[in-house]
N, C-alpha and C positions, 0 to 999 in steps of 0.2 A: 259256689263254683263259678256261676255267671259273673259275680262281682269280681272274682280273681282274674277272669279273662279280660275284663274291661280296665283293670288297673294299669296305669302307665308305669313302665319299668323305671327304676331309679335313675339309670343312666340318661334316659331321655329327659327326665325331670331336671337333672342338673344342666343338660344342654339348653333346655328352654329357659331356665333361670339365667344362664350366662348370656344368652341372646338378649333377654329383657334388660339385663344390667348394661350391656353395651349400648343398646338403644337409648337407655336413660342417660348414660354418660356422654353420648355423642354430641347432643346439642351443647353441653357444657364445654366440650373441647373446641367445637366450632366457634362458640361465642367468645373464646378467649381473646382479650385485647391487651396489647402492650403499648406503653407510652414511655418515651424517653426523650431527653434533651441533649443537645451537643452544640458546639461552636466550630467555626471553620478554622480557628487557630487558637492555641493556648498562649502564644507569645506574639505580640503585635507592636507595631510602631505607633507613636502618638499621633501620626497623621493618617492612619488607616481606619477602615470601617470594619467593625466586627459583625459577623452574621451569626445570629442565634436561632436555632431551629428546634421546634418541638414536633416530634413525629409520632403518630398513632397508627397502628396497623392491627388488623383483625376483622371481625364481622360485627359491624355496628351500623346503626341507621340514623340516629338523631345526634346532632351536635348542639350541646347546650352552651352554657356560659364559659367564657375564656378569661382567665386572669393572667395578665402579663407579669413577668418576674420583677421583683423589686431589685434595683441596681444600686451599686456603690462605686462611684468614680466614673460612671458612664452616663451619657445623655442619649435619648432615643432620637433616631433620624425620622421615624414615622410613628404615629400614635397607635395605629391598628396593624395587626400582622398581615403579611402576604399569605394567602391561602392557595394551596394546590391539592388536588385529589385525583387518584386513579384507582382502578379496580382491576383485579385479576381473578381468573377462574382456573383452579388447579385441582385435578382429581375430583371434579364435580363440586368443589367447595369454592365459595365466593369470598374474597378477601379485599378489604379496602385499605388504602393508605392515605392518611391525611397529614399534610405538612404545613405547619405554621411557622413563619419566619419574621424576625425582627432585625433591624439594623441599629447598631449603637456606635457612637464615637467616644473615645476616651477623653476625659477632662484634664488629664495630666499623666505623668509617668508613675509607675509603682504597681501595686496589686489592686485589681478591680474585681468585682464579683457580680454575679447574677443569681438572685434568689430562686425560690421555688416558683414554678408555674403550675396552674391548675386548670383543667378543662373537664367538662362533663360530657360523657358519651352514653347515650341511652339511659340517662338519669343517674349514672354512677360517676363519682368524682375521681380523677386520676391526678396525682401530684408528682412532679419531677424533682430530681436532686439539684442542689445548688452547684454552680460552676465558678471557678476563679480563673482569671487571666492575668498574665504579666505584661505590662506595658513598658516599653523601653523607648529611648529617643529614636526618631525616624532615621537619623544618620547612621545608626547601628544596625539597621535592617537592610538586607540585600534587596535589590530591585526585583519586583514581581515579574514572573514570566508571563508572556502574553497568553500562552496556552498551557495552563496549569490544571491539575486534576482536582476534583472535588468542587464543592460550591464556592463561588467567588463573588465578590461585589465589585462591579465594574461600571461606574456611572458613564452614560453615553449621552452627551448633550444633543446629538442629532437623532435620537431615537424617536420614531413616529409613535406617539402615544396611542393611536387608534389601530396599530397593526399588531396582529397576533402571530405573524410569520414574516420573516424578511431575511435578506442575505447581505452579508458584509464581506468585503475584500480586506483581509488583514495581513499586511506585509510584516516580515520579521524585523524590518527597519525601514525608516523613511529617509535615511542618509546612508550612502554607500560610496566606496571607492570605485574608481573606474575598473570594470571587470569583476567586481565582487559579487558573490551570489546573494540574492535576496529571494526568500521563499514567500510566496503569496498564497495564503489559505483562503478559499471562498467558503465561508461558514454559514450554514443555515440555522437560524434561530426560530424556535416555535414554542408556544405556550402549551400548558397541559390541555388535553382535549383536542389538539391539532396533530394530525398524523400525516406527514408528507411521504411521497413516494414517486418513482419514475421521473426523475429530473433529466432535462436535456438542454443544451445551449440553443437559444432561439434567435440569435442575431450574430452577425459578423463583428469581429472586434480585432484590435491590433495593439501592439506594444512598440510603438516607434521609438527607436533609440536603444532598444534592448535586444540581446540575444535571449531567446525564450526556449525553455525545455519543459515538457509535461512530466510531472511526477505521478507515480501510481500510489493511490491511497490504500492503506490496509483496511480491508472490509471489517476486521475485528476491532477497529479503533472505537466504534460506537460514538456515544455522545457524552456530554458533561452538563452539569447543572450550573447556571450562572444567574446572577442577579444584575439587571440593568435598570438603573434609575428606579429602584424599588420594586421591579417586576421580575418574576422568576421565569426563566426560559431553559429549554434544552437546546444545546448548541452542538451541531454535527458538521464536520468538514465534508464537503461534497466535491471539491476540486482543489488541486494544488499545482502551483507553477514554480519553477526556478527561473529567475530573470537575472541577466547580467548587463549592466550599463555598458554601451559601446561608445558613448561620448559623454562629455561632462555637461553640467547644467541641470536644469529642472526637467525631468522626463516624466511621462505619464503612461499608465496602462489604461486603455479605454474602459468605460463602463461595460458591464456584461449582463445581458438579459438571459434569464433561465426560466423555462417553462417547467412547472411542477404540478403534479396531481395532489390535491389536499383533501383529506377526509377529516371533517370537523364533527366532534361529538356535541350534540345539542343539549342545552340545559333542560333539566326536569321541568315538566309542566307545572309543578308546584312553585308559585312565585317566591315562596320563602326558602326554597331549597338552595343550599350552597353547592350542591354537587352537579356534575354533568352525567348525562345518561349515555354510556358508550354504545347502547343498542339502538339509538335513534340518531342517525347521522345523515349527512349529505356529502356528495362527492363533487369536487370542483377542480377545474384546471385554471391555474393562475400563472401570470408572468411576473417574476420578481427581478428587480434590477440591482446589481451590485455596483455601487458608485466607483468612479475612476480612482486609481491609486497614483499618487505623485511621489517620486523619489528624487532626492537631490544627489547627483553624482559629482564627485570631486576627483581631481587627478591624484595619482600616487605622489607621495612626497619626494623631494629631490634626494640625490645620493644613491641612485640605482646602480648596482654593479654592472660591468660590461656584459655579463652573460644573462642579464635580465631582458626578456622579450615580451613582457606584458602579462605573464601568468599571475593570477591572484587567487589565493586559497591556502590550503595546507597539502603538501605533497611529499613523496619519498621517491628515491631513485635507486634502481637496481640494474647493474650492468653485467652481462655474461657473454663469453665467446664460445662458439661451438667447438673450437679446437685450439690448441696452443702449439702444435707442431705440424707444419705443412711443407709440401714441396713448392718450389718456385712455380708460379703460374696457377696454383690451386687457390680457390676462393676461401676466404675466412668471413664468417658472418658474426657480427657483434650486435647484440640486442640491448637497447637502453629502454627500460620500462619506467614510466612516470605514473604514480598512483596516488590517489587522494581525493580531496573534496574541492570542487571547482568546475570551471568550464572545460571539460575534458576535450571536447571537439576542437577547440581553438589552440590547444597546446602546440608549440613549435619544437622541432628537434634541437638538441644541443649542437652548438657549433664546435665541431671536433677537428682540430688541426693535427694531422698525422704526418709522419716522415714522407719525403718524396719517393722513398723506395717502394711505396705502396700506391697502387691505383685505387682510387676511392670512387664509388658510384653513389648516386643520390639515395638518401635514406628512404625506405618504404615504411609507411605508417599503418597501423591497425589499432582499433580501440574497442573497449568493452565498457559500456555505461550501465550503472546500476540506478534505475529509476524508482526502486522500491524503498529506499531509505528516506529519512526525513529531509535530507539534502541530497543534491545530485553528487554522485560519487562515480568512480571508475578508474580505468587505467588506459594509457596509450603507450604502445610499444613502437619504437623506431628501430629498424633493422639496417645496419650499415654493412655493406659488402666491400671487402678489401681484397686486392690481388697483389701478392708480393712480386716485385720485379727481379729481385736478386736474393741470394742466400745470406744467412747470417743470423745473429741474435739481435732482437729488437725489443725496445721498451717503448710502448705506445703511451702517450700522455694521458692523464685522467680526463674524463668528461666532466664538464662543469655546467650547471644549469641553476638559474636563480628564479625566485618568485617572491611576491610580496604577501606577507601574512597580515590580514586586516586586524585580527584580534590583538596582536602584539604591535601593530603599526610599525613593522620593520621588514627589511629585506633579508632573505635567507638564501644561502648558496649551498647547493648539493654538489658533492665532488666524489667521484668514484676512485678506486685504486688504479694504479698504473697496470697496463696489460703487457705481460712478457710473452713474446712469440719467438719460436725457433723455426727458421726457414731453411730447408735443405736444398742445396743445388747452387750452381754458379749463377752469375748475372745472366738474364735472358732478355733479348730484345723483343719488343712487342710490336705487332702490326698496328698501324695507325687506326685508332678507334676513338669515338667520342665517349666520355664517361656517362653521357646521358642515355647510352644504349641500355638494353635490358640487363639487369644484374645477373641473370643466369647465362648470358652469352659472353663468356670469357674468351679472350684471344691468348693462346699459349705461344711458346717459342716456335719459330719457324724451323722446319727441318731443312737440312742441306739437300738441294735438288741436284740430280745427275741425269745426263742424257742417256737414253736407251734406244736401240734399233726398233723400228716398228715391226710388229709381228705380221707374218703372212696369214692369209685366210686359211682356217682349218676346216674340219668337217662341220656338217650342219648342226649337229647337237652341241658344238662349241659356241654357237652364236647366241648372244644373250636374248635376242627377241624370241627365240624358240622357247626358252624356259619361261619367259614372261607370258607367252600365250598359253602354256600348259598350267602355269602357276596361278593365274588370276581366278579361274573357276574354282580351284581348290581353296583359295583364300576366301572366296565368296561363300562357299559351303561352310567353312569353319566359322565365318562371321555369323551366319544364320544360327548355327548351333549355340554359339556364345550368347546371342540375343535371346534365344529361347530359354537357356539356362537362367539368365538374369530375370526374365519375365516370370519363370516358375518360382525363383527365389522370392520375388516381390509378392507373388500370390501366397507363398508360405508365410511370409512376414505378416501380411494382412490377416490371414487366418489365425496366426498365433496371437496377434494383437487383439482380435475379437474374443478369443478364448480367455485371454489374460485380463482384459479390462472389466468384464462383468463381475467376477468375484471381488476384485479390488474395490469397485464402486460400491458393492454391497457392504463391505467393511467400512467404507467411508460414510455411508448412510447410518450404520449402527453407531459410529462415533458421533455423528451429528445428533442423533436421538439421545445419546448419553448426555450431551450438553443440555438438551431440553429437560431431561429428567433432573438435572442438577439446578434447574431454574435459570439457565443461561440462554434465554430465548433468542437474543440477538446473535450470539455465537452460533446457535443452532442453525439459523437461517443462512448465515455466512458460510458455514460448513456445508450446508445443503447445496447452495449455489456452486461452491467450488467443486464438490463431488460430481455434480451433474455436468458441469462444463469440462472437467478433466476427462470424464467418461466419453463425452461427445468428441473431444479433441483426439483421444486415443482411438476411438472406434471409427470416426470418419476420416482420420488422417489429415485433418485441417485444424488450424488454431481456433477452435470454437470459443476458447476462453476470452478472446479479445473481440468477438463479433457482437454487434448490436442484434436485437431480437429479429428485425426484418431480414438482416443478412443471414442469420442463423437459420431462419425459416427457408430462405432460398437454398442454402446448402443442404438442408435435410431433403428438400424437394428434389434437388439434383441427385442425391443418393437413393432416390426412389422410396423414401419413407412416406407412408400413407398419410392422408390429410388428417385423419382422426388422431394419429400418433403425434403428428407435428403440433396440432392444437393443444394436446395434453402437455407436450414438452414446453411450449411457450407459456402456458398457464402456470405450470409449476415454477418456471424461472421467474415469472412476474411475482409470484408469491414470495420467492426467496429474495428478490430484489427489494421488496417492501419490508422484509424482515427486520433490518437494523432499526427501522423507525416504528415498528409495530409494538403496541403495549403488551400484547400477548399473542400466542400462536393462533393462526386462523383456522386450524383444523387439529383434531387429536393426533398425537404422535403416531399411533398405529395406522391411521388413515394415510398420513403423509408417507410413512415408510412403505406401505402397501402400494400406493400410487407410484412412487419413485421406482420401486422394484419392478412393477409391471411395465412401466414406461421404458426402462432400460432393456428389459427382456424383448419388448416389441421392436425397439430400434436395433438391438443386436441381431434379431432374426431377419428383419427387413433389409438391413444393410448387407448381411451375408448373402441374401437372395439376389441382391443387385450385383454384388461383386462376382458371384459365381456364374452369372448369365454369360 
């Protein structure tokens, strides 16, 4: 009986056995290693360089012998591979990624091949599959884009061989037409084990001879892997400009100094180790200099049409009238909208010659510029105000406007349709007025004047000054009521905004964490930064998304946010700012979500307390 009481039930035995099996299989799953090989292109020109990569990922410690592939029709640029390594920790498991890269040049056209590669990891041999590549004459290959995706081979004769991080200014072209848009990307290059963050401009600089516009970089752009003179770098754009030459000749954009905080992973203490230890690092502030950029500006070719006034780019024209039938003396407003890619701010209005039966006032201009695209885009609207002097049916001539298109190296003329107008009423004389007067102050026809006998004085209540004396206090009281209503409405709007912003920001944080769970750590930090700044913009009623951290700290202090809450907000924004360059998240997702939620709740409560005082 006693033995039966100590017997373990069969259900528990099965559970214990299952746990033991999982614990036995877990190390095998963690230890799984994958190795594969790939090339950066399967069709290449006979003047290009082929990048061949062998990549190993998983949990391994020791790198043994490496056997490079046997080739047919290719010659090696370097005898030993370029090695890069990084480590990531996900769900408590550590994974390494080792990348070995060779460069080869073709010996001629036709089909070339790379045979098997072999490397030993923790004493086990891994072999890759062979690869074939088609080589064609270089004249049949399109020119390579400067900013292409994926690994690229880009020899740079000016590369500092001792530098593991540097900045280059990369213009879209070094030759441009007068007024043509040239985009300059300031690109940060850094090797594996180098983690930059918190960059800022450290010196004054100029672009004499250019019209300059700042472009906003997409935080989701991330970085790309490139090979420069046989070395592998990560390349990330940190600043983008659109410049337009305003005179011909050789023009230059000054060199630019940028301060940046750099976190370097130290090599392992083992002298024979190929790896870097990400947990033994030092933090430094460095000043990097992007060299000056020279652009040769040339004048547009001859043969410009009469309606050309210097616009360069690609544009469209849309013309619209607010009405097609009016009475004599009533204004007509015609809008001409130019939209496209180019220097929107300097576009001039079309020269519109209309019949003398209309009084024409100077065109008023308004513009909208899109700085979030890869090139400067936007639209500029010109509003023409016309006042008919006499009745009848009129056909106004079309608007014409010309521009120079650099890609096609040709002039193009945009032409609207004719505008038909019906004016009701006879000819009406106008009082003398200058067309430069305000377009809203129109002078209509003069009424016929007649003489009348002056009225005799009547009772006191018929005198205007009596009604003015009684009316002013009533108007003042009415004004106070209106101001109070507007103030109450603003208070209601602020309260509604605070109630709305918090749950929307929570959903934004959940979306950010979803990116992290999918392994998209850079996208996670970008989404985190965007969610926090949009919440602060909506909650504080000021454009926090465009403020530097010191200015944001000042704004939070002005809104009465406590010092501890402000410090927590700045710390979280610093972490999100470093995210696009971070090799892995700096804290577990649950911790980041909890910190951000508590932070927004604190700001939400403290800002409400300030507004209701």
